[in-house]
Wavefront OBJ file of the C-alpha trace (Angstrom):
o trace
v 33.053 17.148 -5.824
v 35.269 14.689 -8.396
v 35.447 11.281 -8.089
v 37.470 8.410 -10.274
v 34.735 6.004 -9.836
v 32.371 4.634 -12.143
v 29.718 3.034 -12.003
v 28.821 -0.063 -13.955
v 25.360 1.390 -15.893
v 24.125 -0.341 -18.905
v 21.230 0.204 -21.027
v 20.030 -3.824 -21.217
v 19.722 -4.855 -24.970
v 17.636 -7.125 -24.006
v 13.530 -6.050 -22.406
v 12.165 -6.699 -19.581
v 9.112 -7.492 -18.364
v 5.934 -4.530 -17.569
v 5.213 -8.234 -14.562
v 8.440 -6.116 -13.027
v 6.820 -2.849 -12.120
v 5.436 -2.181 -9.399
v 3.284 0.134 -7.259
v 5.386 0.374 -4.143
v 2.404 0.891 -0.729
v 3.356 3.989 1.334
v 2.180 2.931 5.095
v 4.739 3.824 8.580
v 6.620 1.866 11.154
v 7.484 -1.777 9.895
v 4.213 -1.681 7.851
v 2.571 -4.532 5.898
v 3.516 -3.263 2.717
v 6.243 -2.209 0.439
v 5.317 -3.274 -3.019
v 5.065 -6.291 -5.114
v 8.321 -7.461 -6.787
v 7.357 -10.645 -7.281
v 6.890 -11.937 -11.724
v 4.079 -12.828 -12.134
v 2.906 -14.107 -15.395
v 3.966 -12.341 -18.750
v 2.217 -10.115 -20.150
v 3.782 -7.129 -21.945
v 7.063 -5.703 -22.711
v 9.255 -2.465 -22.502
v 12.585 -1.665 -24.734
v 14.697 -0.298 -21.933
v 16.149 -0.974 -18.910
v 18.879 0.851 -16.893
v 21.094 -2.048 -15.125
v 23.134 -1.206 -12.448
v 25.851 -3.290 -10.431
v 28.361 -1.901 -6.894
v 31.691 -2.273 -6.900
v 32.363 -4.033 -3.975
v 30.437 -4.061 -1.120
v 32.008 -1.465 0.731
v 30.183 1.680 2.875
v 31.751 4.208 0.032
v 30.857 2.153 -2.905
v 27.397 1.490 -1.327
v 27.112 5.141 -1.170
v 27.814 6.459 -4.504
v 25.742 3.740 -5.650
v 22.696 5.300 -4.429
v 23.833 8.135 -5.333
v 24.253 7.327 -8.593
v 20.327 5.991 -9.052
v 18.914 9.018 -8.101
v 20.689 10.696 -9.911
v 19.793 8.638 -13.092
v 16.531 7.014 -13.064
v 14.937 8.898 -10.179
v 11.629 10.927 -11.720
v 12.451 13.346 -9.590
v 16.208 13.235 -10.649
v 16.660 17.266 -11.605
v 15.571 18.353 -7.891
v 18.326 15.904 -6.231
v 21.338 17.881 -4.475
v 24.449 17.387 -5.297
v 25.503 15.214 -2.125
v 28.879 14.741 -1.045
v 28.199 10.904 0.141
v 31.550 10.324 1.781
v 30.426 12.674 4.353
v 27.966 9.850 5.486
v 27.776 7.079 8.131
v 23.902 5.573 7.052
v 22.381 5.418 3.989
v 18.957 5.879 5.000
v 20.420 8.787 5.706
v 21.951 9.882 2.479
v 18.506 8.762 0.827
v 16.407 10.675 2.608
v 18.545 14.008 2.188
v 18.714 12.654 -2.243
v 14.650 12.831 -2.314
v 12.545 15.800 -3.368
v 10.313 15.719 -0.218
v 7.971 17.747 -2.080
v 6.351 14.830 -3.055
v 8.330 11.611 -2.310
v 7.598 9.889 1.303
v 8.109 6.539 0.003
v 12.125 5.571 -1.341
v 13.007 3.721 1.074
v 16.074 0.806 1.814
v 15.571 -2.205 3.741
v 17.080 -5.358 3.612
v 17.107 -8.416 0.856
v 15.511 -10.704 3.199
v 12.437 -8.684 4.068
v 12.088 -7.352 1.161
v 11.689 -10.764 -0.758
v 9.836 -11.609 2.590
v 7.193 -9.167 2.214
v 7.381 -9.310 -2.338
v 7.262 -13.164 -2.190
v 5.804 -14.696 0.611
v 3.452 -11.360 1.936
v 4.973 -11.605 5.448
v 7.079 -9.446 7.795
v 8.270 -9.583 11.249
v 5.597 -8.031 13.524
v 3.248 -9.032 15.950
v 0.570 -9.032 13.812
v -1.996 -5.430 14.650
v -2.126 -2.287 13.037
v -2.632 0.445 14.975
v -3.545 4.778 14.282
v -4.707 7.773 16.368
v -7.595 9.147 16.167
v -8.620 12.837 16.087
v -8.453 13.193 20.658
v -4.818 11.531 19.696
v -5.887 8.241 20.831
v -4.568 4.875 19.676
v -6.940 2.093 18.418
v -6.166 -1.511 16.516
v -7.883 -1.451 13.832
v -6.353 -4.529 11.799
v -4.630 -7.620 12.970
v -3.563 -10.345 10.586
v -5.550 -13.820 11.285
v -3.092 -16.281 12.776
v -0.526 -13.978 14.339
v 0.571 -13.555 17.935
v -2.167 -10.531 18.137
v -4.974 -12.353 16.862
v -4.170 -15.854 18.700
v -4.064 -13.183 22.042
v -7.818 -12.510 21.419
v -6.847 -9.276 20.022
v -9.464 -7.596 17.646
v -10.149 -4.212 15.369
v -11.350 -2.306 17.910
v -9.021 -2.832 20.739
v -7.288 0.095 22.443
v -3.881 0.172 24.543
v -4.054 0.486 28.809
v -0.331 -0.623 29.168
v 2.899 -2.177 27.574
v 5.300 -2.939 28.962
v 4.499 -2.244 32.294
v 3.714 1.586 31.155
v 0.679 3.166 31.257
v -1.100 4.846 28.190
v -0.249 8.274 29.629
v 3.059 7.588 30.319
v 4.332 5.883 27.241
v 2.745 9.817 25.740
v 4.065 11.831 28.282
v 7.474 9.897 27.909
v 7.516 10.099 23.555
v 7.979 6.244 23.162
v 5.599 5.697 21.016
v 8.111 5.374 18.039
v 10.745 3.068 19.907
v 8.647 0.974 22.800
v 7.645 -1.879 20.243
v 11.328 -2.986 20.026
v 13.485 -3.845 16.959
v 12.320 -5.464 13.893
v 13.856 -8.933 14.757
v 12.554 -12.274 15.350
v 12.348 -13.070 18.925
v 11.312 -9.040 20.446
v 8.649 -9.712 22.528
v 6.291 -6.807 24.500
v 3.874 -7.126 27.346
v 0.764 -5.517 26.144
v -2.775 -5.000 27.905
v -6.036 -3.506 25.759
v -9.646 -2.067 25.929
v -12.539 -3.709 24.054
v -14.958 -1.371 23.324
v -17.545 -3.418 26.103
v -14.470 -1.914 28.269
v -13.553 -5.982 28.576
v -9.074 -6.038 29.435
v -7.266 -8.482 27.529
v -3.462 -9.130 28.669
v -0.476 -10.901 26.596
v 2.851 -11.138 26.490
v 3.263 -11.009 22.082
v 6.681 -12.454 20.721
v 7.217 -11.081 17.548
v 7.426 -13.204 14.291
v 6.773 -13.964 11.087
v 3.431 -12.838 9.787
v 1.544 -12.980 6.590
v -0.459 -10.394 5.397
v -4.330 -11.247 4.804
v -4.761 -10.436 1.469
v -8.254 -11.320 0.510
v -9.912 -10.754 4.333
v -13.502 -11.085 3.752
v -16.062 -11.907 0.334
v -19.683 -12.538 0.599
v -23.035 -11.068 -1.221
v -25.458 -8.469 0.254
v -29.005 -9.124 -0.774
v -30.875 -5.706 -0.602
v -34.324 -5.016 -2.657
v -33.530 -7.692 -5.095
v -29.778 -6.456 -5.661
v -27.280 -8.999 -5.205
v -23.966 -7.072 -4.344
v -20.618 -8.447 -4.039
v -18.360 -7.585 -1.239
v -14.464 -8.374 -0.852
v -11.704 -6.403 1.370
v -8.991 -6.655 -0.870
v -5.781 -5.913 0.950
v -2.736 -6.141 -1.120
v -2.030 -6.245 -4.718
v -0.065 -8.902 -4.421
v 0.801 -10.987 -7.953
v 0.920 -14.490 -6.609
v -2.964 -13.794 -4.979
v -4.303 -14.082 -8.453
v -5.680 -17.488 -8.351
v -7.470 -17.519 -5.304
v -8.621 -14.055 -7.274
v -9.985 -15.906 -9.537
v -11.982 -17.893 -7.054
v -13.332 -14.645 -5.533
v -14.848 -13.373 -9.006
v -15.967 -17.008 -9.961
v -18.135 -17.385 -7.260
v -19.591 -13.440 -7.476
v -20.116 -14.651 -11.411
v -21.699 -18.244 -10.028
v -24.158 -16.091 -7.829
v -25.028 -13.424 -10.566
v -23.983 -10.336 -8.531
v -25.080 -7.072 -10.717
v -22.501 -4.771 -7.359
v -19.488 -4.960 -6.138
v -18.535 -2.963 -3.584
v -14.683 -2.820 -3.107
v -13.361 -2.410 -0.014
v -9.325 -1.038 -0.397
v -9.697 1.395 2.650
v -6.698 -1.164 3.973
v -4.966 -1.783 0.732
v -1.764 0.448 0.579
v -0.912 -1.296 -3.217
v 1.200 -3.480 -4.935
v 1.739 -5.258 -8.419
v 0.241 -2.740 -11.911
v -0.320 -5.806 -13.162
v -2.655 -7.288 -10.395
v -4.344 -3.136 -10.396
v -4.728 -4.179 -14.064
v -5.869 -7.371 -13.965
v -8.365 -6.293 -10.766
v -9.766 -3.546 -13.081
v -10.585 -5.556 -15.638
v -12.236 -8.291 -14.149
v -14.516 -5.483 -12.366
v -15.297 -4.059 -16.017
v -14.833 -6.760 -18.642
v -16.186 -5.402 -21.976
v -16.336 -2.062 -20.813
v -12.601 -1.841 -20.768
v -11.775 -4.103 -23.282
v -8.565 -2.861 -26.113
v -9.072 0.215 -23.695
v -5.363 1.718 -22.329
v -5.064 1.200 -18.562
v -2.325 4.116 -17.730
v 0.689 5.550 -19.660
v 4.059 5.825 -18.597
v 5.864 9.042 -17.961
v 9.163 8.922 -16.933
v 12.358 11.653 -16.406
v 13.602 14.196 -18.532
v 16.379 11.506 -19.083
v 13.884 8.568 -20.462
v 11.193 9.889 -22.767
v 11.888 7.238 -25.442
v 10.486 4.486 -22.356
v 6.487 6.792 -22.281
v 4.873 4.454 -23.026
v 0.596 2.838 -22.764
v -0.644 0.072 -21.081
v -3.793 -1.410 -21.878
v -6.282 -3.540 -20.572
v -6.458 -7.305 -20.571
v -8.641 -9.349 -20.483
v -10.179 -12.245 -18.538
v -12.333 -15.075 -18.028
v -13.752 -13.313 -14.705
v -15.348 -10.808 -15.031
v -18.501 -9.118 -13.861
v -18.484 -7.109 -16.871
v -20.190 -4.191 -14.037
v -20.684 -0.536 -15.655
v -20.350 0.837 -11.927
v -17.993 -0.001 -8.862
v -18.435 1.319 -5.394
v -14.969 1.319 -3.648
v -14.472 2.283 0.269
v -11.737 4.322 1.010
v -8.916 5.997 2.821
v -5.434 7.611 3.326
v -4.145 3.919 3.890
v -5.820 3.162 0.235
v -2.182 4.190 -1.870
v -0.611 3.498 -4.876
v -1.913 0.643 -7.114
v -5.724 0.893 -4.828
v -5.480 4.636 -6.652
v -4.144 2.793 -10.152
v -7.789 1.251 -9.998
v -10.180 3.956 -9.047
v -8.169 6.539 -11.554
v -7.711 3.476 -14.450
v -11.423 2.908 -14.774
v -12.568 6.183 -13.786
v -13.009 6.447 -18.314
v -15.104 3.430 -18.831
v -16.920 3.231 -16.311
v -18.540 5.296 -13.187
v -16.632 5.265 -9.879
v -17.820 5.664 -6.791
v -15.545 6.227 -3.695
v -17.173 5.873 -0.176
v -14.685 6.926 2.561
v -12.401 9.363 2.806
v -9.361 10.770 0.460
v -6.925 8.650 -0.387
v -2.972 8.813 0.343
v -2.039 10.466 -3.028
v 0.725 8.193 -4.680
v 0.511 8.280 -8.869
v 3.965 6.984 -8.814
v 5.828 3.601 -9.206
v 9.079 1.288 -10.270
v 10.653 -1.143 -11.751
v 10.906 -3.568 -9.313
v 13.986 -1.712 -7.408
v 17.380 -2.640 -7.078
v 19.573 -5.539 -5.070
v 22.632 -4.665 -3.598
v 24.992 -6.411 -1.338
v 22.471 -7.456 1.055
v 19.692 -4.643 0.780
v 17.391 -3.177 -1.536
v 16.338 -0.053 -2.444
v 13.148 1.496 -3.878
v 12.028 4.703 -5.077
v 9.963 6.256 -7.754
v 11.062 5.685 -11.184
v 7.315 7.181 -13.200
v 4.017 8.977 -12.615
v 0.518 7.433 -14.771
v -1.872 8.813 -16.473
v -5.868 6.762 -17.070
v -6.444 7.528 -20.782
v -7.887 10.522 -19.829
v -4.780 12.192 -19.095
v -5.643 12.201 -15.963
v -2.884 11.639 -12.974
v -0.642 13.912 -10.508
v -3.458 13.271 -7.830
v -0.657 14.251 -4.740
v -2.819 15.041 -2.845
v -5.443 12.435 -2.662
v -8.897 11.261 -4.498
v -11.272 12.578 -3.078
v -14.354 10.598 -1.704
v -17.711 10.651 -3.535
v -19.434 10.416 -0.270
v -18.033 10.640 3.126
v -17.605 7.865 5.850
v -16.191 7.209 9.164
v -13.686 4.654 9.318
v -15.867 2.865 11.797
v -12.892 0.639 14.223
v -15.286 0.025 17.149
v -17.256 -2.011 14.414
v -15.882 -5.423 12.849
v -14.769 -4.997 8.764
v -17.880 -6.530 6.829
v -20.248 -5.950 9.288
v -23.131 -4.267 7.224
v -23.506 -1.899 10.112
v -19.928 -0.780 9.717
v -20.137 2.852 8.896
v -18.476 2.584 5.489
v -20.045 -0.104 4.314
v -23.476 0.547 5.045
v -22.842 4.096 3.349
v -21.510 1.527 0.359
v -25.106 -0.085 0.687
v -26.947 2.671 1.392
v -25.577 4.654 -1.638
v -26.812 1.004 -3.866
v -29.764 1.657 -2.791
v -30.796 5.145 -2.976
v -28.459 6.473 -4.900
v -27.648 9.476 -2.192
v -24.795 10.163 -0.361
v -26.006 8.807 3.705
v -24.907 11.296 6.112
v -21.909 10.027 8.597
v -23.349 9.136 11.376
v -20.053 8.683 13.529
v -18.237 11.637 12.552
v -16.700 11.303 16.068
v -14.896 8.090 15.527
v -13.290 9.181 12.630
v -9.527 8.999 12.683
v -6.620 11.176 11.397
v -4.098 10.417 9.546
v -1.363 13.205 9.644
v 1.891 11.871 10.374
v 1.946 11.544 14.233
v 4.704 13.594 16.253
v 6.640 10.748 17.581
v 6.936 8.575 14.002
v 10.833 8.287 12.735
v 12.423 7.583 9.645
v 11.425 4.038 8.373
v 11.227 1.936 5.130
v 8.057 1.563 4.071
v 6.488 5.322 3.920
v 4.646 7.039 6.774
v 1.085 6.855 7.606
v 0.103 3.833 10.263
v 1.814 1.574 12.673
v 1.786 -2.012 11.591
v 3.159 -4.088 14.826
l 1 2 3 4 5 6 7 8 9 10 11 12 13 14 15 16 17 18 19 20 21 22 23 24 25 26 27 28 29 30 31 32 33 34 35 36 37 38 39 40 41 42 43 44 45 46 47 48 49 50 51 52 53 54 55 56 57 58 59 60 61 62 63 64 65 66 67 68 69 70 71 72 73 74 75 76 77 78 79 80 81 82 83 84 85 86 87 88 89 90 91 92 93 94 95 96 97 98 99 100 101 102 103 104 105 106 107 108 109 110 111 112 113 114 115 116 117 118 119 120 121 122 123 124 125 126 127 128 129 130 131 132 133 134 135 136 137 138 139 140 141 142 143 144 145 146 147 148 149 150 151 152 153 154 155 156 157 158 159 160 161 162 163 164 165 166 167 168 169 170 171 172 173 174 175 176 177 178 179 180 181 182 183 184 185 186 187 188 189 190 191 192 193 194 195 196 197 198 199 200 201 202 203 204 205 206 207 208 209 210 211 212 213 214 215 216 217 218 219 220 221 222 223 224 225 226 227 228 229 230 231 232 233 234 235 236 237 238 239 240 241 242 243 244 245 246 247 248 249 250 251 252 253 254 255 256 257 258 259 260 261 262 263 264 265 266 267 268 269 270 271 272 273 274 275 276 277 278 279 280 281 282 283 284 285 286 287 288 289 290 291 292 293 294 295 296 297 298 299 300 301 302 303 304 305 306 307 308 309 310 311 312 313 314 315 316 317 318 319 320 321 322 323 324 325 326 327 328 329 330 331 332 333 334 335 336 337 338 339 340 341 342 343 344 345 346 347 348 349 350 351 352 353 354 355 356 357 358 359 360 361 362 363 364 365 366 367 368 369 370 371 372 373 374 375 376 377 378 379 380 381 382 383 384 385 386 387 388 389 390 391 392 393 394 395 396 397 398 399 400 401 402 403 404 405 406 407 408 409 410 411 412 413 414 415 416 417 418 419 420 421 422 423 424 425 426 427 428 429 430 431 432 433 434 435 436 437 438 439 440 441 442 443 444 445 446 447 448 449 450 451 452 453 454 455 456 457
């Protein structure tokens, strides 16, 4: 197809800051992460960045804009088909038809308002809980954000749905309404819901969607076992603005002479590469000093952009030669970067299940009109040249995500397995395999802006 339109494209002669580079998280409908576009402190500089602008906000110009981006800096640009963008009535559908589906489950278009709220304030429009299906198809809440409508109504991890808006669980399932029953992603949307906790007690409430702040540092504590002080940190997103809070956590660990660390990333969908680098350096300290954290690989149009990113030295480093990381299929992107980036330098033991498999990231995405688009622009390898883990990173020790037990309790299966490994050096046989949860795509998921893995409502 020919066109006389020309997108405004240029190579900026000024440099861009490496802190613009982010790793987007991958979750399901209305999810808790879309990546971190908040600019952290200046670290290093890249040499070039392609900048774009759209002529007007007509649908035709916006469609041309999206198509042009995907044919240029998209990591798999050579696989992007030629589509007549004038035939489309939805930008998201156009994007869906352009992505290289063999690998790409993460490209999305959303509103600039929602993108900014998430990246800069860690907020989403939500009821405040996330759920997933087990192998028997039962949907269970696995995470509830503090001070959210769901949390204030008494909903907690392990609660199972009984009815929603007058429909029983079985009616919702048989009518195929799990993808639509939650309502639009808008403030003020309400829902009547009843859940049953693991002890069989039912709770009912009317929940109203509002801006909900994500619990990033959900919990941290120290376990003392066999004369060892074991730090434990639940870290749910690599948002740059959390840096000072993370410093406080590691300072606490240092003051209490922690000699082992269990880093719980099972629900961490990713975020800033800068924060991933920072956390990794705070774990390993002198073991990574002057070493390369990652190597960036771009598409064949921009091979001259390839470069290394070194580890940075931080004041609050534990200087550990081993770290235990709890993982699952929601462990994505910047979380996987910690695992892969540290592996050439220290021992990394993973507990739980295989990670989601997202070794790619992008340069902050592009704003146009009142929208925002992000898509993979580079793949990252570690210092040994290892990357491309699209099938995920397998767990050293398999353990169930024990949803019937609250996070941070030593009896919770994944945490208990991690403690067992530290104490005995062996993988504990899973006690609760029947409660393990399947992360395969539900048969009722919809196309969405944030990837496809879990439901956050």
